[in-house]
C-alpha positions as a printed Julia matrix, in Angstrom:
136×3 Matrix{Float64}:
 163.78  97.16   96.61
 161.41  94.36   98.78
 161.96  90.91   99.96
 158.8   89.18  101.16
 157.28  86.05  102.07
 154.15  84.61  100.49
 152.66  81.55  102.83
 149.77  81.0   101.23
 147.77  81.24   98.34
 148.08  79.39   94.39
 150.16  76.49   93.86
 153.33  78.91   93.32
 153.44  78.93   97.34
 155.05  79.22   99.77
 157.32  81.57   98.32
 159.7   84.17   98.6
 159.32  86.86   96.16
 162.51  89.84   95.98
 160.69  92.4    93.77
 160.78  96.61   92.56
 161.72  98.93   90.18
 165.36  99.42   91.88
 168.45  97.65   90.32
 168.79  93.66   91.49
 172.92  94.67   90.81
 173.63  94.22   94.95
 171.82  90.61   94.95
 173.75  89.46   91.4
 176.53  90.82   93.12
 176.24  88.73   96.52
 175.39  85.39   94.0
 179.04  85.95   92.36
 181.06  86.85   95.33
 179.42  83.43   97.01
 180.35  81.84   93.5
 184.07  83.85   93.43
 184.95  82.73   97.1
 184.66  86.2    98.12
 182.07  85.71  100.86
 180.69  82.38  102.34
 177.19  84.38  103.45
 175.03  87.2   102.22
 171.97  88.62  104.34
 169.72  89.45  101.29
 167.49  92.02  103.67
 170.62  93.62  105.09
 171.63  94.63  101.34
 171.87  98.4   100.38
 168.31  99.69   99.58
 166.05  96.38  100.33
 163.4   96.39  102.97
 161.98  93.06  104.81
 158.42  93.16  104.68
 156.6   91.56  108.06
 160.39  90.8   109.23
 161.0   88.75  106.22
 165.35  87.04  106.81
 167.2   85.79  103.83
 170.42  84.58  104.62
 172.55  82.95  101.45
 175.2   80.78  101.77
 177.71  78.13  100.28
 177.38  74.85  101.41
 178.63  71.67  100.1
 175.84  70.82   98.44
 172.62  72.24   97.33
 170.02  71.82   99.88
 167.64  75.01   98.69
 166.0   77.44  100.42
 164.97  76.07  104.59
 162.63  77.88  107.41
 165.42  78.45  109.94
 163.32  80.15  112.55
 159.44  79.2   113.81
 159.26  82.68  115.01
 159.55  85.01  112.01
 159.39  84.38  108.04
 163.63  83.66  108.81
 165.31  81.87  105.59
 168.61  80.5   104.58
 169.53  79.54  101.27
 172.57  77.3   100.89
 174.16  76.36   97.43
 176.93  75.06   96.03
 179.6   77.61   95.0
 179.22  76.58   91.44
 175.66  76.89   91.86
 175.42  80.06   92.68
 177.57  80.86   89.67
 175.1   79.2    87.59
 172.21  81.5    89.55
 174.24  84.64   89.07
 173.89  83.51   84.97
 170.1   83.34   85.48
 169.57  86.49   86.56
 172.32  88.43   84.29
 169.21  89.6    82.3
 167.88  91.73   85.32
 171.49  93.65   84.58
 171.43  94.33   80.86
 167.15  94.45   80.24
 165.09  97.57   81.17
 161.52  97.11   81.46
 159.24  94.58   83.32
 160.25  91.17   83.52
 160.21  87.87   86.46
 163.29  84.81   86.97
 161.98  81.81   89.01
 165.37  81.08   91.28
 164.59  78.59   93.52
 161.52  75.85   93.46
 159.65  73.38   91.3
 160.17  75.75   87.96
 163.87  76.11   88.03
 164.32  73.05   86.13
 168.01  73.12   85.25
 169.56  69.5    86.35
 172.49  70.91   88.59
 170.1   73.18   90.86
 168.39  71.85   93.65
 164.85  71.9    93.86
 163.12  73.97   97.25
 159.88  73.46   98.62
 159.65  77.32   98.81
 160.28  78.93   95.96
 162.24  82.52   95.22
 161.17  84.7    92.78
 162.26  88.05   91.53
 160.33  90.32   90.1
 160.7   94.04   88.61
 156.88  94.89   88.72
 156.27  97.5    91.22
 153.81  95.08   92.99
 155.77  92.2    92.41
 153.32  90.25   90.33
 154.78  87.0    88.39
């Protein structure tokens, strides 16, 4: 699995994309652990089988409010995604089809495309894709 920051392009940018043909189980399990008070933080680019493209770093964290994704460092693509435990649970449900259905698909998890009332809109979008080239 690859994690990459794409700063410029079309209207969907800037965005972080997580993609590949391998399993999203580790990422979705991280959402569940954040929701269920098992952990308070997860570093996505350190999950087993994940590769950071151009040093892209993403920290998932529990907060008292949904803050969305912010750039946490000026020198490299380093981001922090802060959500409440309830919102991490909602994200696990939103990504659940990646557990169950084979084939190619994608899902927006952050950004203006996410229209769930209880999830914070973020100026940095995030998409997951099972396409080998990361398309959405």
